[in-house]
ZAVODREN-475279 format. One record per residue: residue in three letters; x, y, z of N, C-alpha, C in turn; residue number from 0. Coordinates in nm, 3 decimals, always signed. Atoms other than C-alpha are relative to their C-alpha. Example, Ala and Ser with C-alpha at 12.3 -4.5 7.8 and 13.67 -1.06 7.14 Angstrom:
BEGIN
{rest:ALA&nxx:+0.089&nyy:-0.119&nzz:+0.000&caxx:+1.230&cayy:-0.450&cazz:+0.780&cxx:+0.090&cyy:+0.120&czz:+0.000&nr:0}
{rest:SER&nxx:-0.082&nyy:-0.119&nzz:-0.006&caxx:+1.367&cayy:-0.106&cazz:+0.714&cxx:-0.077&cyy:+0.109&czz:+0.073&nr:1}
end
This chain:
BEGIN
{rest:MET&nxx:+0.005&nyy:+0.141&nzz:+0.035&caxx:-4.431&cayy:+0.002&cazz:+0.404&cxx:+0.143&cyy:-0.052&czz:-0.019&nr:0}
{rest:PRO&nxx:-0.135&nyy:+0.054&nzz:+0.012&caxx:-4.116&cayy:-0.212&cazz:+0.440&cxx:+0.026&cyy:-0.054&czz:-0.140&nr:1}
{rest:GLN&nxx:-0.037&nyy:+0.050&nzz:+0.132&caxx:-3.929&cayy:-0.298&cazz:+0.124&cxx:+0.038&cyy:-0.148&czz:+0.010&nr:2}
{rest:PRO&nxx:-0.041&nyy:+0.141&nzz:-0.003&caxx:-3.870&cayy:-0.660&cazz:+0.027&cxx:+0.153&cyy:-0.009&czz:+0.005&nr:3}
{rest:PRO&nxx:-0.146&nyy:+0.013&nzz:-0.006&caxx:-3.519&cayy:-0.792&cazz:+0.090&cxx:+0.059&cyy:+0.005&czz:-0.141&nr:4}
{rest:PRO&nxx:-0.061&nyy:-0.007&nzz:+0.133&caxx:-3.278&cayy:-0.726&cazz:-0.197&cxx:+0.034&cyy:-0.139&czz:-0.051&nr:5}
{rest:LYS&nxx:-0.037&nyy:+0.127&nzz:+0.062&caxx:-3.200&cayy:-1.001&cazz:-0.443&cxx:+0.150&cyy:+0.001&czz:-0.026&nr:6}
{rest:PRO&nxx:-0.144&nyy:+0.005&nzz:+0.028&caxx:-2.838&cayy:-1.116&cazz:-0.469&cxx:+0.024&cyy:+0.010&czz:-0.150&nr:7}
{rest:PRO&nxx:-0.030&nyy:-0.010&nzz:+0.143&caxx:-2.663&cayy:-1.050&cazz:-0.802&cxx:-0.020&cyy:-0.131&czz:-0.074&nr:8}
{rest:PHE&nxx:+0.031&nyy:+0.132&nzz:+0.056&caxx:-2.683&cayy:-1.426&cazz:-0.869&cxx:+0.000&cyy:-0.101&czz:+0.113&nr:9}
{rest:PRO&nxx:+0.019&nyy:+0.097&nzz:-0.109&caxx:-2.755&cayy:-1.743&cazz:-0.672&cxx:+0.129&cyy:-0.036&czz:+0.074&nr:10}
{rest:LEU&nxx:-0.110&nyy:+0.044&nzz:-0.085&caxx:-2.532&cayy:-1.853&cazz:-0.387&cxx:+0.054&cyy:-0.132&czz:-0.052&nr:11}
{rest:GLY&nxx:-0.062&nyy:+0.125&nzz:+0.047&caxx:-2.286&cayy:-2.118&cazz:-0.501&cxx:+0.026&cyy:-0.093&czz:+0.116&nr:12}
{rest:LEU&nxx:-0.016&nyy:+0.095&nzz:-0.110&caxx:-2.302&cayy:-2.423&cazz:-0.276&cxx:+0.141&cyy:-0.059&czz:+0.005&nr:13}
{rest:SER&nxx:-0.138&nyy:+0.050&nzz:+0.000&caxx:-1.948&cayy:-2.521&cazz:-0.381&cxx:+0.098&cyy:+0.106&czz:+0.050&nr:14}
{rest:TRP&nxx:-0.088&nyy:-0.107&nzz:-0.050&caxx:-1.812&cayy:-2.187&cazz:-0.256&cxx:+0.042&cyy:-0.032&czz:+0.143&nr:15}
{rest:PRO&nxx:-0.041&nyy:+0.019&nzz:-0.140&caxx:-1.609&cayy:-2.194&cazz:+0.067&cxx:-0.097&cyy:+0.072&czz:+0.095&nr:16}
{rest:ALA&nxx:+0.096&nyy:-0.055&nzz:-0.097&caxx:-1.814&cayy:-2.119&cazz:+0.379&cxx:+0.026&cyy:+0.149&czz:+0.026&nr:17}
{rest:TRP&nxx:-0.031&nyy:-0.141&nzz:-0.028&caxx:-1.629&cayy:-1.789&cazz:+0.442&cxx:-0.050&cyy:+0.090&czz:-0.112&nr:18}
{rest:PHE&nxx:+0.044&nyy:-0.082&nzz:+0.112&caxx:-1.718&cayy:-1.667&cazz:+0.093&cxx:-0.153&cyy:+0.002&czz:-0.008&nr:19}
{rest:GLN&nxx:+0.146&nyy:+0.003&nzz:-0.002&caxx:-2.080&cayy:-1.782&cazz:+0.116&cxx:-0.054&cyy:+0.100&czz:+0.102&nr:20}
{rest:LYS&nxx:+0.045&nyy:-0.093&nzz:-0.103&caxx:-2.117&cayy:-1.586&cazz:+0.440&cxx:+0.018&cyy:+0.144&czz:-0.043&nr:21}
{rest:ALA&nxx:-0.027&nyy:-0.138&nzz:+0.044&caxx:-1.954&cayy:-1.272&cazz:+0.300&cxx:-0.097&cyy:+0.041&czz:-0.110&nr:22}
{rest:TYR&nxx:+0.090&nyy:-0.030&nzz:+0.111&caxx:-2.164&cayy:-1.290&cazz:-0.016&cxx:-0.144&cyy:+0.018&czz:+0.050&nr:23}
{rest:THR&nxx:+0.136&nyy:-0.011&nzz:-0.056&caxx:-2.486&cayy:-1.348&cazz:+0.180&cxx:-0.016&cyy:+0.130&czz:+0.076&nr:24}
{rest:ASP&nxx:+0.008&nyy:-0.124&nzz:-0.077&caxx:-2.414&cayy:-1.061&cazz:+0.419&cxx:-0.006&cyy:+0.122&czz:-0.092&nr:25}
{rest:LEU&nxx:-0.001&nyy:-0.112&nzz:+0.094&caxx:-2.335&cayy:-0.828&cazz:+0.131&cxx:-0.130&cyy:+0.006&czz:-0.080&nr:26}
{rest:SER&nxx:+0.124&nyy:+0.005&nzz:+0.079&caxx:-2.643&cayy:-0.941&cazz:-0.059&cxx:-0.120&cyy:+0.052&czz:+0.077&nr:27}
{rest:LEU&nxx:+0.112&nyy:-0.050&nzz:-0.081&caxx:-2.864&cayy:-0.830&cazz:+0.231&cxx:-0.005&cyy:+0.153&czz:+0.001&nr:28}
{rest:THR&nxx:+0.000&nyy:-0.146&nzz:+0.009&caxx:-2.770&cayy:-0.468&cazz:+0.161&cxx:-0.059&cyy:+0.042&czz:-0.134&nr:29}
{rest:TYR&nxx:+0.057&nyy:-0.051&nzz:+0.124&caxx:-2.933&cayy:-0.253&cazz:-0.103&cxx:+0.112&cyy:+0.058&czz:-0.085&nr:30}
{rest:LEU&nxx:-0.108&nyy:-0.041&nzz:+0.089&caxx:-2.693&cayy:-0.214&cazz:-0.393&cxx:-0.058&cyy:+0.058&czz:-0.129&nr:31}
{rest:ASN&nxx:+0.043&nyy:-0.053&nzz:+0.128&caxx:-2.727&cayy:-0.001&cazz:-0.703&cxx:+0.052&cyy:-0.090&czz:-0.112&nr:32}
{rest:ALA&nxx:-0.036&nyy:+0.086&nzz:+0.113&caxx:-2.673&cayy:-0.147&cazz:-1.051&cxx:+0.151&cyy:-0.012&czz:-0.016&nr:33}
{rest:GLU&nxx:-0.146&nyy:+0.003&nzz:+0.014&caxx:-2.304&cayy:-0.052&cazz:-1.059&cxx:+0.063&cyy:-0.088&czz:+0.108&nr:34}
{rest:GLN&nxx:-0.053&nyy:+0.083&nzz:-0.108&caxx:-2.237&cayy:-0.213&cazz:-0.720&cxx:-0.031&cyy:-0.147&czz:-0.024&nr:35}
{rest:THR&nxx:+0.039&nyy:+0.138&nzz:+0.030&caxx:-2.427&cayy:-0.526&cazz:-0.821&cxx:+0.090&cyy:-0.057&czz:-0.109&nr:36}
{rest:SER&nxx:-0.087&nyy:+0.044&nzz:+0.108&caxx:-2.222&cayy:-0.547&cazz:-1.140&cxx:+0.141&cyy:-0.028&czz:+0.052&nr:37}
{rest:THR&nxx:-0.132&nyy:+0.018&nzz:-0.058&caxx:-1.901&cayy:-0.509&cazz:-0.940&cxx:+0.007&cyy:-0.129&czz:+0.080&nr:38}
{rest:ILE&nxx:+0.006&nyy:+0.125&nzz:-0.077&caxx:-2.004&cayy:-0.791&cazz:-0.705&cxx:+0.003&cyy:-0.120&czz:-0.094&nr:39}
{rest:HIS&nxx:+0.004&nyy:+0.109&nzz:+0.098&caxx:-2.080&cayy:-1.011&cazz:-1.005&cxx:+0.140&cyy:-0.027&czz:-0.058&nr:40}
{rest:ILE&nxx:-0.135&nyy:+0.013&nzz:+0.054&caxx:-1.735&cayy:-0.945&cazz:-1.153&cxx:+0.094&cyy:-0.060&czz:+0.105&nr:41}
{rest:TYR&nxx:-0.086&nyy:+0.049&nzz:-0.108&caxx:-1.568&cayy:-1.007&cazz:-0.816&cxx:-0.024&cyy:-0.150&czz:+0.026&nr:42}
{rest:VAL&nxx:+0.031&nyy:+0.142&nzz:-0.023&caxx:-1.747&cayy:-1.340&cazz:-0.764&cxx:+0.056&cyy:-0.084&czz:-0.114&nr:43}
{rest:ASP&nxx:-0.058&nyy:+0.073&nzz:+0.113&caxx:-1.647&cayy:-1.450&cazz:-1.115&cxx:+0.152&cyy:-0.014&czz:+0.016&nr:44}
{rest:PHE&nxx:-0.144&nyy:+0.003&nzz:-0.022&caxx:-1.287&cayy:-1.358&cazz:-1.034&cxx:+0.037&cyy:-0.103&czz:+0.107&nr:45}
{rest:LYS&nxx:-0.029&nyy:+0.092&nzz:-0.109&caxx:-1.293&cayy:-1.551&cazz:-0.706&cxx:-0.019&cyy:-0.146&czz:-0.044&nr:46}
{rest:LYS&nxx:+0.024&nyy:+0.136&nzz:+0.049&caxx:-1.440&cayy:-1.857&cazz:-0.878&cxx:+0.116&cyy:-0.045&czz:-0.088&nr:47}
{rest:LYS&nxx:-0.112&nyy:+0.035&nzz:+0.088&caxx:-1.166&cayy:-1.851&cazz:-1.143&cxx:+0.128&cyy:-0.023&czz:+0.079&nr:48}
{rest:ALA&nxx:-0.118&nyy:+0.016&nzz:-0.085&caxx:-0.903&cayy:-1.821&cazz:-0.867&cxx:-0.018&cyy:-0.110&czz:+0.103&nr:49}
{rest:ASN&nxx:+0.032&nyy:+0.109&nzz:-0.094&caxx:-1.061&cayy:-2.116&cazz:-0.683&cxx:-0.008&cyy:+0.049&czz:+0.144&nr:50}
{rest:PHE&nxx:+0.020&nyy:-0.060&nzz:-0.132&caxx:-1.126&cayy:-1.882&cazz:-0.388&cxx:+0.125&cyy:-0.004&czz:+0.086&nr:51}
{rest:ILE&nxx:-0.124&nyy:+0.008&nzz:-0.076&caxx:-0.759&cayy:-1.901&cazz:-0.287&cxx:+0.054&cyy:+0.138&czz:+0.033&nr:52}
{rest:VAL&nxx:-0.059&nyy:-0.132&nzz:-0.020&caxx:-0.630&cayy:-1.547&cazz:-0.333&cxx:-0.092&cyy:+0.083&czz:+0.087&nr:53}
{rest:GLY&nxx:+0.078&nyy:-0.087&nzz:-0.087&caxx:-0.747&cayy:-1.323&cazz:-0.050&cxx:-0.090&cyy:-0.073&czz:+0.097&nr:54}
{rest:SER&nxx:+0.082&nyy:+0.071&nzz:-0.098&caxx:-0.894&cayy:-1.594&cazz:+0.168&cxx:+0.028&cyy:+0.056&czz:+0.138&nr:55}
{rest:PRO&nxx:-0.023&nyy:-0.055&nzz:-0.133&caxx:-0.926&cayy:-1.511&cazz:+0.539&cxx:+0.135&cyy:-0.038&czz:+0.060&nr:56}
{rest:ASN&nxx:-0.129&nyy:+0.043&nzz:-0.054&caxx:-0.603&cayy:-1.701&cazz:+0.604&cxx:+0.119&cyy:+0.065&czz:-0.071&nr:57}
{rest:THR&nxx:-0.107&nyy:-0.066&nzz:+0.074&caxx:-0.405&cayy:-1.493&cazz:+0.356&cxx:+0.032&cyy:+0.132&czz:+0.068&nr:58}
{rest:ARG&nxx:-0.043&nyy:-0.125&nzz:-0.061&caxx:-0.202&cayy:-1.211&cazz:+0.504&cxx:+0.110&cyy:+0.060&czz:-0.086&nr:59}
{rest:PHE&nxx:-0.114&nyy:-0.061&nzz:+0.067&caxx:+0.049&cayy:-0.962&cazz:+0.374&cxx:+0.126&cyy:-0.073&czz:+0.041&nr:60}
{rest:LYS&nxx:-0.129&nyy:+0.058&nzz:-0.033&caxx:+0.390&cayy:-1.116&cazz:+0.351&cxx:+0.079&cyy:+0.105&czz:+0.077&nr:61}
{rest:ILE&nxx:-0.080&nyy:-0.095&nzz:-0.077&caxx:+0.625&cayy:-0.960&cazz:+0.602&cxx:+0.148&cyy:-0.014&czz:-0.031&nr:62}
{rest:ASP&nxx:-0.139&nyy:+0.008&nzz:+0.045&caxx:+0.945&cayy:-1.063&cazz:+0.424&cxx:+0.043&cyy:+0.141&czz:-0.042&nr:63}
{rest:ASN&nxx:-0.056&nyy:-0.131&nzz:+0.035&caxx:+1.160&cayy:-0.751&cazz:+0.389&cxx:-0.082&cyy:+0.118&czz:+0.053&nr:64}
{rest:TRP&nxx:+0.079&nyy:-0.108&nzz:-0.060&caxx:+0.920&cayy:-0.549&cazz:+0.603&cxx:+0.092&cyy:+0.100&czz:+0.065&nr:65}
{rest:PRO&nxx:-0.078&nyy:-0.099&nzz:-0.074&caxx:+1.077&cayy:-0.221&cazz:+0.707&cxx:-0.045&cyy:+0.001&czz:+0.146&nr:66}
{rest:PRO&nxx:+0.037&nyy:-0.001&nzz:-0.142&caxx:+1.088&cayy:-0.196&cazz:+1.089&cxx:-0.113&cyy:+0.098&czz:+0.032&nr:67}
{rest:GLU&nxx:+0.106&nyy:-0.100&nzz:-0.022&caxx:+0.865&cayy:+0.111&cazz:+1.067&cxx:-0.138&cyy:-0.058&czz:-0.027&nr:68}
{rest:MET&nxx:+0.129&nyy:+0.064&nzz:+0.031&caxx:+0.590&cayy:-0.103&cazz:+0.913&cxx:-0.042&cyy:-0.090&czz:+0.116&nr:69}
{rest:ALA&nxx:+0.030&nyy:+0.087&nzz:-0.114&caxx:+0.614&cayy:-0.353&cazz:+1.198&cxx:-0.053&cyy:+0.083&czz:+0.117&nr:70}
{rest:PHE&nxx:+0.045&nyy:-0.089&nzz:-0.107&caxx:+0.579&cayy:-0.066&cazz:+1.446&cxx:-0.142&cyy:+0.049&czz:-0.028&nr:71}
{rest:TRP&nxx:+0.128&nyy:-0.059&nzz:+0.037&caxx:+0.286&cayy:+0.089&cazz:+1.258&cxx:-0.114&cyy:-0.102&czz:+0.014&nr:72}
{rest:VAL&nxx:+0.103&nyy:+0.104&nzz:-0.009&caxx:+0.090&cayy:-0.237&cazz:+1.228&cxx:-0.014&cyy:-0.048&czz:+0.144&nr:73}
{rest:GLY&nxx:+0.002&nyy:+0.047&nzz:-0.138&caxx:+0.187&cayy:-0.342&cazz:+1.580&cxx:-0.080&cyy:+0.090&czz:+0.094&nr:74}
{rest:CYS&nxx:+0.079&nyy:-0.090&nzz:-0.086&caxx:+0.019&cayy:-0.034&cazz:+1.727&cxx:-0.137&cyy:+0.027&czz:-0.062&nr:75}
{rest:GLY&nxx:+0.134&nyy:-0.012&nzz:+0.056&caxx:-0.296&cayy:-0.087&cazz:+1.522&cxx:-0.015&cyy:+0.113&czz:-0.100&nr:76}
{rest:CYS&nxx:+0.001&nyy:-0.107&nzz:+0.101&caxx:-0.203&cayy:+0.172&cazz:+1.257&cxx:-0.052&cyy:+0.132&czz:+0.057&nr:77}
{rest:LYS&nxx:+0.052&nyy:-0.120&nzz:-0.065&caxx:-0.290&cayy:+0.443&cazz:+1.509&cxx:+0.108&cyy:+0.104&czz:+0.027&nr:78}
{rest:SER&nxx:-0.110&nyy:-0.091&nzz:-0.028&caxx:+0.052&cayy:+0.600&cazz:+1.550&cxx:+0.094&cyy:+0.001&czz:-0.120&nr:79}
{rest:VAL&nxx:-0.090&nyy:-0.011&nzz:+0.115&caxx:+0.275&cayy:+0.729&cazz:+1.272&cxx:+0.142&cyy:-0.031&czz:+0.045&nr:80}
{rest:PRO&nxx:-0.136&nyy:+0.035&nzz:-0.041&caxx:+0.620&cayy:+0.570&cazz:+1.288&cxx:+0.099&cyy:+0.113&czz:-0.031&nr:81}
{rest:LEU&nxx:-0.107&nyy:-0.095&nzz:+0.025&caxx:+0.928&cayy:+0.788&cazz:+1.310&cxx:+0.096&cyy:-0.064&czz:-0.099&nr:82}
{rest:ILE&nxx:-0.091&nyy:+0.052&nzz:+0.102&caxx:+1.133&cayy:+0.736&cazz:+0.995&cxx:+0.128&cyy:+0.080&czz:+0.008&nr:83}
{rest:LYS&nxx:-0.127&nyy:-0.070&nzz:-0.022&caxx:+1.491&cayy:+0.824&cazz:+1.080&cxx:+0.085&cyy:+0.005&czz:-0.126&nr:84}
{rest:ASP&nxx:-0.081&nyy:+0.006&nzz:+0.122&caxx:+1.648&cayy:+0.719&cazz:+0.749&cxx:-0.093&cyy:-0.024&czz:-0.118&nr:85}
{rest:LEU&nxx:+0.099&nyy:+0.010&nzz:+0.108&caxx:+1.409&cayy:+0.793&cazz:+0.463&cxx:+0.050&cyy:-0.081&czz:-0.120&nr:86}
{rest:PRO&nxx:-0.047&nyy:+0.081&nzz:+0.114&caxx:+1.629&cayy:+0.653&cazz:+0.181&cxx:+0.000&cyy:-0.150&czz:+0.031&nr:87}
{rest:SER&nxx:-0.002&nyy:+0.140&nzz:-0.037&caxx:+1.672&cayy:+0.325&cazz:+0.369&cxx:-0.143&cyy:-0.055&czz:+0.010&nr:88}
{rest:PHE&nxx:+0.140&nyy:+0.041&nzz:-0.009&caxx:+1.299&cayy:+0.308&cazz:+0.445&cxx:-0.058&cyy:-0.020&czz:-0.140&nr:89}
{rest:GLU&nxx:+0.053&nyy:+0.008&nzz:+0.136&caxx:+1.218&cayy:+0.373&cazz:+0.079&cxx:+0.046&cyy:-0.129&czz:-0.070&nr:90}
{rest:VAL&nxx:-0.052&nyy:+0.124&nzz:+0.060&caxx:+1.444&cayy:+0.087&cazz:-0.037&cxx:-0.073&cyy:-0.121&czz:+0.059&nr:91}
{rest:GLY&nxx:+0.070&nyy:+0.111&nzz:-0.065&caxx:+1.288&cayy:-0.148&cazz:+0.220&cxx:-0.146&cyy:-0.008&czz:-0.039&nr:92}
{rest:TRP&nxx:+0.142&nyy:-0.005&nzz:+0.039&caxx:+0.936&cayy:-0.037&cazz:+0.132&cxx:-0.020&cyy:-0.062&czz:-0.137&nr:93}
{rest:TRP&nxx:+0.017&nyy:+0.052&nzz:+0.136&caxx:+0.979&cayy:-0.107&cazz:-0.238&cxx:+0.039&cyy:-0.146&czz:-0.010&nr:94}
{rest:LYS&nxx:-0.037&nyy:+0.143&nzz:+0.000&caxx:+1.154&cayy:-0.439&cazz:-0.173&cxx:-0.117&cyy:-0.083&czz:+0.052&nr:95}
{rest:TRP&nxx:+0.116&nyy:+0.068&nzz:-0.057&caxx:+0.858&cayy:-0.542&cazz:+0.042&cxx:-0.116&cyy:+0.001&czz:-0.100&nr:96}
{rest:GLN&nxx:+0.110&nyy:-0.010&nzz:+0.095&caxx:+0.604&cayy:-0.416&cazz:-0.212&cxx:+0.019&cyy:-0.094&czz:-0.118&nr:97}
{rest:LYS&nxx:-0.027&nyy:+0.091&nzz:+0.112&caxx:+0.770&cayy:-0.608&cazz:-0.495&cxx:-0.025&cyy:-0.144&czz:+0.041&nr:98}
{rest:GLY&nxx:+0.023&nyy:+0.136&nzz:-0.049&caxx:+0.754&cayy:-0.921&cazz:-0.281&cxx:-0.147&cyy:-0.036&czz:+0.015&nr:99}
{rest:LEU&nxx:+0.144&nyy:+0.026&nzz:-0.011&caxx:+0.376&cayy:-0.881&cazz:-0.250&cxx:-0.064&cyy:-0.032&czz:-0.135&nr:100}
{rest:GLN&nxx:+0.061&nyy:+0.012&nzz:+0.132&caxx:+0.318&cayy:-0.886&cazz:-0.624&cxx:+0.007&cyy:-0.143&czz:-0.053&nr:101}
{rest:PRO&nxx:-0.004&nyy:+0.135&nzz:+0.060&caxx:+0.232&cayy:-1.203&cazz:-0.818&cxx:+0.125&cyy:-0.018&czz:-0.085&nr:102}
{rest:LYS&nxx:-0.122&nyy:+0.027&nzz:+0.076&caxx:+0.534&cayy:-1.368&cazz:-0.977&cxx:-0.018&cyy:+0.024&czz:-0.149&nr:103}
{rest:TRP&nxx:+0.021&nyy:-0.015&nzz:+0.143&caxx:+0.374&cayy:-1.353&cazz:-1.320&cxx:+0.004&cyy:+0.146&czz:-0.045&nr:104}
{rest:TRP&nxx:-0.016&nyy:-0.141&nzz:+0.038&caxx:+0.398&cayy:-0.971&cazz:-1.308&cxx:+0.145&cyy:+0.030&czz:-0.038&nr:105}
{rest:SER&nxx:-0.141&nyy:-0.014&nzz:+0.032&caxx:+0.775&cayy:-1.011&cazz:-1.335&cxx:+0.054&cyy:+0.140&czz:+0.032&nr:106}
{rest:ILE&nxx:-0.046&nyy:-0.134&nzz:-0.036&caxx:+0.848&cayy:-0.687&cazz:-1.148&cxx:+0.121&cyy:-0.002&czz:+0.091&nr:107}
{rest:VAL&nxx:-0.111&nyy:+0.008&nzz:-0.093&caxx:+1.134&cayy:-0.814&cazz:-0.935&cxx:+0.117&cyy:+0.088&czz:-0.046&nr:108}
{rest:ASP&nxx:-0.112&nyy:-0.078&nzz:+0.052&caxx:+1.386&cayy:-0.642&cazz:-1.163&cxx:-0.034&cyy:+0.146&czz:-0.025&nr:109}
{rest:VAL&nxx:+0.040&nyy:-0.139&nzz:+0.022&caxx:+1.186&cayy:-0.319&cazz:-1.188&cxx:+0.055&cyy:+0.085&czz:+0.112&nr:110}
{rest:GLU&nxx:-0.052&nyy:-0.091&nzz:-0.102&caxx:+1.354&cayy:-0.032&cazz:-1.011&cxx:-0.104&cyy:+0.105&czz:+0.032&nr:111}
{rest:ALA&nxx:+0.099&nyy:-0.100&nzz:-0.044&caxx:+1.139&cayy:+0.205&cazz:-0.807&cxx:+0.054&cyy:+0.139&czz:-0.021&nr:112}
end
């Protein structure tokens, strides 16, 4: 006997952006355990508080200070490991890029890796 469709953690918000409504609906069609349902509920609350801006489909990793090895790796679909000729230089570039990804309110710009 087929099971009834799962119930979403809470009703679909009509004020949510279309991309989020679709993602939430698609996810709600899967069978989730109580812990997964709770996680979805927390995530939706977070997205609502952030006005659905952070992590929208148009948001991408910043590439400011990207080490060239990262450009190679992403450019080949993350399928080939880049050759790192100067590890100390790569490490400095990596951490500079990572710091640039963090929210300004974390105040980590002056933190040394």
